[in-house]
BAMARTI-963025 format. One record per residue (C-alpha): residue number from 1; x, y, z; chain. Coordinates in nm, 2 decimals, padded with zeros to 4 digits, always signed. Layout:
REM residues N
{NUM {X Y Z} 'A'}
...
***
This chain:
REM residues 297
{1 {-06.28 -03.92 +00.23} 'A'}
{2 {-06.09 -04.24 +00.11} 'A'}
{3 {-06.22 -04.54 -00.04} 'A'}
{4 {-06.15 -04.89 -00.13} 'A'}
{5 {-05.98 -04.83 -00.50} 'A'}
{6 {-05.78 -04.51 -00.63} 'A'}
{7 {-06.06 -04.38 -00.88} 'A'}
{8 {-05.81 -04.13 -01.06} 'A'}
{9 {-05.46 -04.31 -01.00} 'A'}
{10 {-05.30 -04.63 -01.18} 'A'}
{11 {-04.95 -04.72 -01.18} 'A'}
{12 {-04.75 -04.58 -01.41} 'A'}
{13 {-04.36 -04.68 -01.46} 'A'}
{14 {-04.10 -04.79 -01.20} 'A'}
{15 {-03.75 -04.64 -01.24} 'A'}
{16 {-03.42 -04.84 -01.17} 'A'}
{17 {-03.13 -04.61 -01.13} 'A'}
{18 {-02.72 -04.72 -01.26} 'A'}
{19 {-02.38 -04.61 -01.26} 'A'}
{20 {-02.35 -04.76 -01.63} 'A'}
{21 {-02.65 -04.74 -01.86} 'A'}
{22 {-02.51 -04.98 -02.08} 'A'}
{23 {-02.48 -05.27 -01.79} 'A'}
{24 {-02.77 -05.17 -01.68} 'A'}
{25 {-02.93 -05.24 -02.02} 'A'}
{26 {-02.74 -05.55 -02.11} 'A'}
{27 {-02.85 -05.70 -01.75} 'A'}
{28 {-03.23 -05.64 -01.87} 'A'}
{29 {-03.20 -05.77 -02.17} 'A'}
{30 {-03.06 -06.07 -02.04} 'A'}
{31 {-03.37 -06.10 -01.83} 'A'}
{32 {-03.59 -06.07 -02.15} 'A'}
{33 {-03.70 -05.76 -02.18} 'A'}
{34 {-03.65 -05.57 -02.53} 'A'}
{35 {-03.55 -05.20 -02.43} 'A'}
{36 {-03.60 -04.87 -02.66} 'A'}
{37 {-03.32 -04.66 -02.79} 'A'}
{38 {-03.12 -04.44 -02.55} 'A'}
{39 {-03.28 -04.10 -02.45} 'A'}
{40 {-03.18 -03.77 -02.28} 'A'}
{41 {-03.36 -03.55 -02.08} 'A'}
{42 {-03.48 -03.25 -02.10} 'A'}
{43 {-03.66 -02.98 -01.93} 'A'}
{44 {-03.83 -02.64 -01.96} 'A'}
{45 {-03.87 -02.40 -01.64} 'A'}
{46 {-04.25 -02.45 -01.85} 'A'}
{47 {-04.49 -02.55 -02.11} 'A'}
{48 {-04.41 -02.42 -02.40} 'A'}
{49 {-04.07 -02.29 -02.30} 'A'}
{50 {-03.76 -02.41 -02.48} 'A'}
{51 {-03.62 -02.74 -02.32} 'A'}
{52 {-03.23 -02.77 -02.21} 'A'}
{53 {-03.02 -03.09 -02.23} 'A'}
{54 {-02.96 -03.30 -01.87} 'A'}
{55 {-02.72 -03.52 -01.78} 'A'}
{56 {-02.90 -03.80 -01.77} 'A'}
{57 {-03.09 -04.04 -01.98} 'A'}
{58 {-03.28 -04.38 -01.99} 'A'}
{59 {-03.41 -04.67 -02.22} 'A'}
{60 {-03.72 -04.84 -02.09} 'A'}
{61 {-03.87 -05.18 -02.12} 'A'}
{62 {-04.26 -05.08 -02.22} 'A'}
{63 {-04.58 -05.29 -02.12} 'A'}
{64 {-04.90 -05.28 -02.27} 'A'}
{65 {-04.98 -05.18 -01.94} 'A'}
{66 {-04.71 -04.99 -01.73} 'A'}
{67 {-04.33 -04.97 -01.82} 'A'}
{68 {-03.96 -05.01 -01.64} 'A'}
{69 {-03.73 -04.69 -01.71} 'A'}
{70 {-03.36 -04.77 -01.67} 'A'}
{71 {-03.21 -04.44 -01.59} 'A'}
{72 {-02.78 -04.31 -01.52} 'A'}
{73 {-02.59 -04.03 -01.59} 'A'}
{74 {-02.47 -04.02 -01.95} 'A'}
{75 {-02.32 -03.64 -01.94} 'A'}
{76 {-02.18 -03.54 -01.59} 'A'}
{77 {-02.11 -03.22 -01.77} 'A'}
{78 {-02.52 -03.11 -01.72} 'A'}
{79 {-02.78 -03.11 -01.43} 'A'}
{80 {-02.80 -03.46 -01.34} 'A'}
{81 {-03.12 -03.44 -01.16} 'A'}
{82 {-02.97 -03.60 -00.80} 'A'}
{83 {-02.87 -03.88 -00.95} 'A'}
{84 {-02.51 -03.90 -00.82} 'A'}
{85 {-02.65 -03.89 -00.46} 'A'}
{86 {-02.97 -04.12 -00.46} 'A'}
{87 {-02.66 -04.35 -00.60} 'A'}
{88 {-02.47 -04.30 -00.30} 'A'}
{89 {-02.72 -04.43 -00.11} 'A'}
{90 {-02.74 -04.74 -00.37} 'A'}
{91 {-02.84 -04.88 -00.68} 'A'}
{92 {-03.16 -04.96 -00.78} 'A'}
{93 {-03.52 -04.89 -00.78} 'A'}
{94 {-03.56 -04.48 -00.67} 'A'}
{95 {-03.86 -04.41 -00.90} 'A'}
{96 {-04.21 -04.47 -00.83} 'A'}
{97 {-04.46 -04.29 -01.07} 'A'}
{98 {-04.80 -04.28 -01.06} 'A'}
{99 {-05.02 -04.24 -01.36} 'A'}
{100 {-05.28 -03.94 -01.39} 'A'}
{101 {-05.51 -03.82 -01.67} 'A'}
{102 {-05.67 -03.50 -01.48} 'A'}
{103 {-05.36 -03.27 -01.35} 'A'}
{104 {-05.56 -03.02 -01.18} 'A'}
{105 {-05.78 -03.32 -01.02} 'A'}
{106 {-05.45 -03.43 -00.86} 'A'}
{107 {-05.35 -03.13 -00.73} 'A'}
{108 {-05.66 -03.07 -00.56} 'A'}
{109 {-05.66 -03.40 -00.43} 'A'}
{110 {-05.29 -03.32 -00.29} 'A'}
{111 {-05.42 -02.99 -00.15} 'A'}
{112 {-05.73 -03.15 +00.04} 'A'}
{113 {-05.50 -03.40 +00.22} 'A'}
{114 {-05.22 -03.09 +00.30} 'A'}
{115 {-05.00 -03.26 +00.10} 'A'}
{116 {-04.74 -03.02 -00.06} 'A'}
{117 {-04.62 -03.04 -00.40} 'A'}
{118 {-04.43 -02.91 -00.70} 'A'}
{119 {-04.50 -02.91 -01.09} 'A'}
{120 {-04.28 -03.00 -01.35} 'A'}
{121 {-04.21 -03.09 -01.70} 'A'}
{122 {-03.95 -03.31 -01.86} 'A'}
{123 {-03.98 -03.38 -02.23} 'A'}
{124 {-03.73 -03.63 -02.44} 'A'}
{125 {-03.63 -03.71 -02.77} 'A'}
{126 {-03.79 -04.06 -02.91} 'A'}
{127 {-03.74 -04.20 -03.23} 'A'}
{128 {-04.06 -04.34 -03.37} 'A'}
{129 {-04.06 -04.48 -03.73} 'A'}
{130 {-04.09 -04.19 -03.91} 'A'}
{131 {-03.79 -04.00 -03.70} 'A'}
{132 {-03.76 -03.81 -03.37} 'A'}
{133 {-04.04 -03.67 -03.18} 'A'}
{134 {-04.03 -03.53 -02.82} 'A'}
{135 {-04.25 -03.67 -02.57} 'A'}
{136 {-04.35 -03.41 -02.31} 'A'}
{137 {-04.46 -03.50 -01.93} 'A'}
{138 {-04.61 -03.35 -01.66} 'A'}
{139 {-04.49 -03.42 -01.33} 'A'}
{140 {-04.71 -03.35 -00.97} 'A'}
{141 {-04.39 -03.42 -00.71} 'A'}
{142 {-04.52 -03.40 -00.39} 'A'}
{143 {-04.31 -03.28 -00.04} 'A'}
{144 {-04.02 -03.51 -00.04} 'A'}
{145 {-03.94 -03.52 +00.34} 'A'}
{146 {-04.31 -03.64 +00.35} 'A'}
{147 {-04.22 -03.94 +00.14} 'A'}
{148 {-03.89 -04.05 +00.18} 'A'}
{149 {-03.92 -04.40 +00.01} 'A'}
{150 {-03.79 -04.27 -00.30} 'A'}
{151 {-03.88 -04.06 -00.59} 'A'}
{152 {-04.24 -04.09 -00.56} 'A'}
{153 {-04.46 -03.83 -00.78} 'A'}
{154 {-04.76 -03.82 -01.03} 'A'}
{155 {-04.72 -03.80 -01.41} 'A'}
{156 {-04.90 -03.69 -01.68} 'A'}
{157 {-04.85 -03.79 -02.02} 'A'}
{158 {-04.88 -03.52 -02.31} 'A'}
{159 {-04.77 -03.71 -02.59} 'A'}
{160 {-04.88 -04.12 -02.46} 'A'}
{161 {-04.87 -04.25 -02.82} 'A'}
{162 {-04.50 -04.15 -02.88} 'A'}
{163 {-04.45 -04.37 -02.54} 'A'}
{164 {-04.62 -04.64 -02.63} 'A'}
{165 {-04.54 -04.77 -02.97} 'A'}
{166 {-04.70 -05.07 -03.05} 'A'}
{167 {-04.33 -05.29 -03.18} 'A'}
{168 {-04.18 -05.18 -02.85} 'A'}
{169 {-04.41 -05.43 -02.67} 'A'}
{170 {-04.30 -05.74 -02.71} 'A'}
{171 {-04.02 -05.90 -02.50} 'A'}
{172 {-03.89 -06.23 -02.49} 'A'}
{173 {-04.00 -06.32 -02.19} 'A'}
{174 {-04.33 -06.26 -02.29} 'A'}
{175 {-04.42 -05.93 -02.04} 'A'}
{176 {-04.71 -05.76 -02.03} 'A'}
{177 {-04.81 -05.55 -01.72} 'A'}
{178 {-04.66 -05.41 -01.45} 'A'}
{179 {-04.83 -05.54 -01.15} 'A'}
{180 {-04.69 -05.39 -00.87} 'A'}
{181 {-04.43 -05.24 -00.66} 'A'}
{182 {-04.31 -05.34 -00.32} 'A'}
{183 {-04.16 -05.03 -00.04} 'A'}
{184 {-04.00 -05.16 +00.23} 'A'}
{185 {-04.00 -04.90 +00.53} 'A'}
{186 {-03.97 -04.99 +00.92} 'A'}
{187 {-04.34 -04.86 +01.01} 'A'}
{188 {-04.61 -04.95 +00.75} 'A'}
{189 {-04.90 -04.80 +00.97} 'A'}
{190 {-04.72 -04.47 +00.97} 'A'}
{191 {-04.62 -04.46 +00.59} 'A'}
{192 {-04.97 -04.61 +00.53} 'A'}
{193 {-05.12 -04.30 +00.70} 'A'}
{194 {-04.95 -04.09 +00.46} 'A'}
{195 {-05.01 -04.26 +00.12} 'A'}
{196 {-05.38 -04.30 +00.24} 'A'}
{197 {-05.43 -03.94 +00.21} 'A'}
{198 {-05.12 -03.94 -00.12} 'A'}
{199 {-05.37 -04.21 -00.31} 'A'}
{200 {-05.72 -04.11 -00.18} 'A'}
{201 {-05.79 -04.48 -00.07} 'A'}
{202 {-05.75 -04.76 +00.18} 'A'}
{203 {-05.50 -05.03 +00.18} 'A'}
{204 {-05.56 -05.37 +00.21} 'A'}
{205 {-05.39 -05.53 +00.54} 'A'}
{206 {-05.21 -05.84 +00.49} 'A'}
{207 {-04.97 -05.99 +00.74} 'A'}
{208 {-04.68 -05.70 +00.78} 'A'}
{209 {-04.83 -05.57 +00.45} 'A'}
{210 {-05.04 -05.25 +00.31} 'A'}
{211 {-05.15 -05.32 -00.07} 'A'}
{212 {-05.33 -05.05 -00.24} 'A'}
{213 {-05.57 -05.11 -00.50} 'A'}
{214 {-05.55 -04.83 -00.81} 'A'}
{215 {-05.77 -04.74 -01.06} 'A'}
{216 {-05.62 -04.98 -01.32} 'A'}
{217 {-05.64 -05.25 -01.13} 'A'}
{218 {-05.25 -05.20 -01.05} 'A'}
{219 {-05.14 -05.20 -00.68} 'A'}
{220 {-04.89 -05.04 -00.44} 'A'}
{221 {-04.74 -05.23 -00.16} 'A'}
{222 {-04.59 -05.10 +00.16} 'A'}
{223 {-04.39 -05.40 +00.38} 'A'}
{224 {-04.17 -05.47 +00.69} 'A'}
{225 {-03.86 -05.58 +00.63} 'A'}
{226 {-03.97 -05.90 +00.81} 'A'}
{227 {-04.21 -05.95 +00.58} 'A'}
{228 {-04.06 -05.95 +00.31} 'A'}
{229 {-03.78 -06.17 +00.44} 'A'}
{230 {-04.02 -06.44 +00.52} 'A'}
{231 {-04.21 -06.39 +00.15} 'A'}
{232 {-03.90 -06.40 -00.06} 'A'}
{233 {-03.60 -06.46 +00.18} 'A'}
{234 {-03.51 -06.11 +00.09} 'A'}
{235 {-03.18 -06.01 +00.31} 'A'}
{236 {-02.92 -05.75 +00.36} 'A'}
{237 {-03.15 -05.41 +00.25} 'A'}
{238 {-02.91 -05.15 +00.17} 'A'}
{239 {-03.10 -04.87 +00.35} 'A'}
{240 {-03.45 -04.80 +00.48} 'A'}
{241 {-03.71 -04.71 +00.34} 'A'}
{242 {-03.67 -04.82 +00.01} 'A'}
{243 {-03.89 -04.98 -00.29} 'A'}
{244 {-03.75 -05.34 -00.32} 'A'}
{245 {-03.94 -05.55 -00.56} 'A'}
{246 {-04.14 -05.51 -00.82} 'A'}
{247 {-04.45 -05.77 -00.96} 'A'}
{248 {-04.43 -05.79 -01.39} 'A'}
{249 {-04.74 -06.02 -01.53} 'A'}
{250 {-04.64 -06.23 -01.84} 'A'}
{251 {-04.83 -06.39 -02.07} 'A'}
{252 {-04.67 -06.76 -02.06} 'A'}
{253 {-04.41 -06.77 -01.78} 'A'}
{254 {-04.28 -07.12 -01.86} 'A'}
{255 {-04.14 -06.91 -02.18} 'A'}
{256 {-04.02 -06.66 -01.93} 'A'}
{257 {-03.86 -06.90 -01.73} 'A'}
{258 {-03.65 -07.03 -02.04} 'A'}
{259 {-03.59 -06.70 -02.17} 'A'}
{260 {-03.42 -06.62 -01.85} 'A'}
{261 {-03.19 -06.92 -01.80} 'A'}
{262 {-03.13 -06.99 -02.13} 'A'}
{263 {-02.97 -06.66 -02.03} 'A'}
{264 {-02.74 -06.73 -01.74} 'A'}
{265 {-02.93 -06.58 -01.53} 'A'}
{266 {-03.06 -06.79 -01.19} 'A'}
{267 {-03.44 -06.80 -01.12} 'A'}
{268 {-03.55 -06.90 -00.79} 'A'}
{269 {-03.97 -07.02 -00.76} 'A'}
{270 {-04.22 -06.89 -00.49} 'A'}
{271 {-04.56 -07.03 -00.48} 'A'}
{272 {-04.62 -07.01 -00.85} 'A'}
{273 {-04.41 -06.71 -00.92} 'A'}
{274 {-04.02 -06.65 -01.07} 'A'}
{275 {-03.79 -06.52 -00.85} 'A'}
{276 {-03.52 -06.31 -00.99} 'A'}
{277 {-03.29 -06.17 -00.71} 'A'}
{278 {-03.17 -05.81 -00.69} 'A'}
{279 {-02.81 -05.93 -00.72} 'A'}
{280 {-02.95 -06.04 -01.05} 'A'}
{281 {-03.14 -05.75 -01.16} 'A'}
{282 {-03.00 -05.44 -01.12} 'A'}
{283 {-03.05 -05.37 -00.70} 'A'}
{284 {-03.43 -05.49 -00.73} 'A'}
{285 {-03.61 -05.80 -00.68} 'A'}
{286 {-03.81 -05.85 -01.02} 'A'}
{287 {-04.11 -06.13 -01.00} 'A'}
{288 {-04.31 -06.24 -01.23} 'A'}
{289 {-04.64 -06.40 -01.24} 'A'}
{290 {-04.87 -06.54 -01.47} 'A'}
{291 {-05.16 -06.33 -01.62} 'A'}
{292 {-05.51 -06.47 -01.50} 'A'}
{293 {-05.64 -06.45 -01.88} 'A'}
{294 {-05.34 -06.63 -02.03} 'A'}
{295 {-05.22 -06.98 -02.07} 'A'}
{296 {-05.09 -07.12 -01.77} 'A'}
{297 {-04.71 -07.20 -01.79} 'A'}
***
């Protein structure tokens, strides 16, 4: 049975793939985000076993709720986790990760919905004020053939305190929360049935959009390309289906606009939001929105 809001699943983070992590990082620093130090991925076969380094690494813009992962290959001699193949389709937003607290409950939900999945583990070193620590994650990945929109998975943080460090949550653009991710699909109704089973909740139907309300008050949205064009003047999608946009809440929209424009980045406006086109934000449209409980810009 599905409900109007997912009772157990939130929006954890989105992941942007680029050809060069330095260039990708510079782009997001110009957009006013503070980034974590470079962290190379590692993967054990099972919990408790030794992890081996992979050829990818990230830097992240950690928000008070959710985060933006910037990811690229840093050592092509190691396992690159399919990132070059993804980049051959397009550079931009590829990962949509949903936050879970109870991995066993999530697996039962997927099994009950007839969705096949695999459970994998990921580790990476993170810098802390007292030195390097090892962050650990459990990933529950559905059958990729049923979810071609991107790398869609559920994620449990085993060391949440290492990922969200207070000194990393301050951004010049005053960003505070990852609110929504928008995915372009040819047929929202068909895709919507799959995500209704996956997320365990019914979407709200808007004009050309299906919007799912998640447990933490965030959203996941499916959209027809023509709806994106009407709303945000989006054009020339490099592939379908694909995640195309993220909505980030900021504490002060006026400050965000000043910072981004001051760094030489073009910013548009639409219905009280700031819009940074995909070519200015490494292949994903960045939509900045005033936080509801903050002072209006």
